[in-house]
N, C-alpha and C positions, 0 to 999 in steps of 0.2 A: 714727259718730266713729272717727278713726284709732287704731291703738294707740299711737301716740306721744302723741296728745293724752289719751288715757286714763292713761298714765303721768303726765302733768303733772297731772292731777285728783287723783292719789293722793298728792301732796304736793310736787311740783316748783314751786319759786318762782324767778323770775329773780333775786331776791335771793340765791339759793344760788350763782349763778354769779358769776365774777370780774366787778367792775364795769365793766371794759373790754370785756366781752362782751355786754353788754345790747344787744338789737336795738333799733332806732328805727323804730317801726311808723308814724310820721307823716312820715317824710322823703321817701317816695315812691320810695326804693331798695328794690327786691325783696328779701324776707329772705333768699332763697337766696344773693343776691349780696352781702349783709352778711357772712353766714356763710363765704362763699368767700374774701372778702378777709381776714377773721380767720385762717382757715386757711393762706392763701397767705402772710400775713406771718409765721406761725410758721415756714413753711418757708425763707422768704427771710432771716429773721433767724438761722437756724441752730438754733433751738429744737427743731424737727423736722429730723433729718438723714437722709440717703439710707438706706433700709432700714427707717426707723422707721414703726411702725404709726400711721395716722391714725384719729381717732375713727370709730366705726362710726356707721351711720345711727341706730341706736337711741340711741347715747350723744349723738349731736347732737340727736336729739328731746329728750331729757331735759334736756340742758344749756341748750337755747335755748327749749324749749316749742314747737316747730313740727311740722308734720307730717312723715310720712315722705317724702313726695314732694318737700317742700322740702328736707330733708336729703339725699336722693339727688341732686337736682339741683345742690346746692353741691359734692358729691363729684365728680359727673360733670363739672362744669365745671373742676375741678382736673385731672382725667384729660385733658379737652379741650386744656388748656394745657400737658400734659406734665410737670405737676409731680408726679403720683402714678399707680400702676399699680394698677388695680382686677381682683382675681381671685377668682372664685366660690370660696368654701370658705377663702380665704387672707386676705381682707380687702383694705383699702386701704393700700398702703405709698408712702413718698416715693420717687420715681424717681430724682431726682437732686438733688445739692446745688445752691443758687443760684449762678447766675454771680456772680463778684465784680464789683461795680459800677465803672465808670470814673470815675476822679477827675478834676477839672479845677479850676483855680483860678477864682475868681470872676470875675476881670477878664481872665483868658487867653483869648486868641483860639481857641486850639485845643486838642484832647486830645492827650495824650502819645503820640507815635508808637511809643515802645518797646512799651507795652501794646497800643495799637490794633492795630499792624501785625501783631502776634502772634496776636490773638485775634478780630479782626473781618474780616468780608467786606462788600462793597458791592454791592447790586443796583440796577441803573438801571432805572427804571420808564419814564420818559419823558425825552425830551431834544430840543428843537426850538424853532422860532421860533413865538411867539405875541404877540398884542396885550397891551400892558401894562396890567394893572387899575390902579385908582387906589392902591393900596397900593404896588405895586412901582414905579409911575411916580413916586410922591412921593418913595420912598427913593433913586431912581436920579437924580431931577432931570429926569425926562422927562415928556411930556405923555400922559394917558391915551389908549390906543390905539396909542401908538408901537410898534414891534416891539422885541422884547427876546427874549434866548434863555433859556429855562426848562429846568431840570433837575430832575427828581423822583427821589429815591434812598432806598433803605432800607439802613441799616447794621445788620449783625448781629453780636451779641457772642456768641461761640461758635455756639449754634444758635439763639439767640432774637433775633427782631427787636429792637433797641434804639432806633433813632431814624428818624424820618421827615424827610427834608431837601428843602426846596423852594428852588432857587436861580434868581436873575434876573441877568443880565448885560447890558449894552449890545450891540447887534448887532456893533460894531467889535471890542469886547474878545472877545465870543464867536467871531468869525471867527479870532482868534489861536490858538484851542484847538480849532478845527474838527477832528473826527476823533480826537481823544484819547481814551484810555480812562479814564473816570472812575471805573470800578469797581477800578482798581488804583492810581490816583494821585489824591490829594485835589485838589479843583478849585483851591484857592488856590495849591498847589504848581504846578499847571499854568499858572495866571497868571503866577507869578513866573518859572517857566522860559521863558515865551514873552516875557519882558522887561518885563512890567507891573510898575512900581515901587510896590508895596503898601507903604504908610506907617502908616496909622492906621486905627482903627475905632471905631464906637459901637455898644455892645451893650445890650440890654435883657433882663431875665430876669423872667419871671412864671409863673402856672400857668394852665392852660387844660383843656378837655375834648375827648375824642376824637370827631370825627365819624365818620360811616359809613365813609368812605374810609380815613381814618386808622386807625380801629379794625381795619379788616380787614388792613391792611398791618402793624400791629404786633401783631396778635393778642391784642387787649383788647377788652373790651365797649365798644359805644358808650357815651359819657358818662364813660368812665374819666379819671381825673386825670392830666395830663401836665405836665412841665416845658416850658415854651416859651421859646426862645432866639432873638431877633431881632437881626441884625447888619448893619450897613452897612460896607463895606469902601471905604476911599478910597486914592487914590494920592498921590504927592508933591505934585501939584498941587491936591489937596483934591477931585478929582473922584471921585463915587460909581462904583466899577468892580464892585461886587458887592453884591447884597442877599440875605441866606439867613435862612430861617425854619426852625428845627429843633425837632422835638417829640420830647422823650424820655420813655420809660417810667422813672419815678422811681425804681423799684427797681433799675434797671440804670444810673444816672448820677447823679453828686452832685457839687456844688460845694464846695470847701472854701477856707478862708482862714486864715492865720495873723494873730492881732491882738495888739496891744502896749498896755498901759495906760500912757498918757503924759499929762503935765500940759501944759494949755493955757490960753488967756486966760480961759476960762469953766470952769476946774476940770479934773479929770481925765476923760480920755475914751479911749474905744477908737480905736486906730489900725490899719488894715490894713497888713500888711507889704508892701513892695513886690515885687509877683510877678515883676518882671523879674531879680530875684536868684535865681530857682528854678534848680536844676541840672538842668533838662530842656529845653535850647534847642531840641531838634528835636521839633517837635509838629506835628499834623495835625488837620484837620477831618474 
């Protein structure tokens, strides 16, 4: 039996830990991953700041009742993500404070250019013609197999990958921005600069899990929760000119809205403020 488990047998009880730190042994999520998430949340919330000492392997063993191997793996995962630095004889310390998440209105099309432009960079992974899959074809009003232009990009906030973006546009629309640098100018702005009269959009927001490709691009474990935004952009003729799917790391991106309590036909209800009045007209994706 490991040293950690002997400590547990001498009197440690999970009831001694904060209720929020109880591990779920039936969820199928590895214990080291659950501990990693708890410690990661402490760092990202600011509870643990740059230079602060993180719990030792022994302390993690005692608090959660796990083996030293499990504790070590959780700390190593933090180090792999760049959240902590581990030094023999000096312990584990928080490496950097969390990047400030990007804010966006719940119904706004794009992120704020003032913040995004200063703190993010874009890496274009792929860009070219492909046959439209059923999802993209339906969104763009095309037939499955029709040619579309697909671009796959990763946006980085400071040094951390923040979002994974896949965009599809009809070939005639893509031809208007062929050769343009999507790593420096947002795709929607390229379309508008090319004369595409963007008018409206339909957007859905939900949650999803990272698959193997996305997890590698965003530096998160496979199966990690992500915010998923899907958006179809239309021109003034109500033709779909762009379909985009964006997967965000939830700790680096958040949606906000202002709501007012008003009286209606069915009593008092919450009403979202018209985001068109926001003092941030210059926004980008």
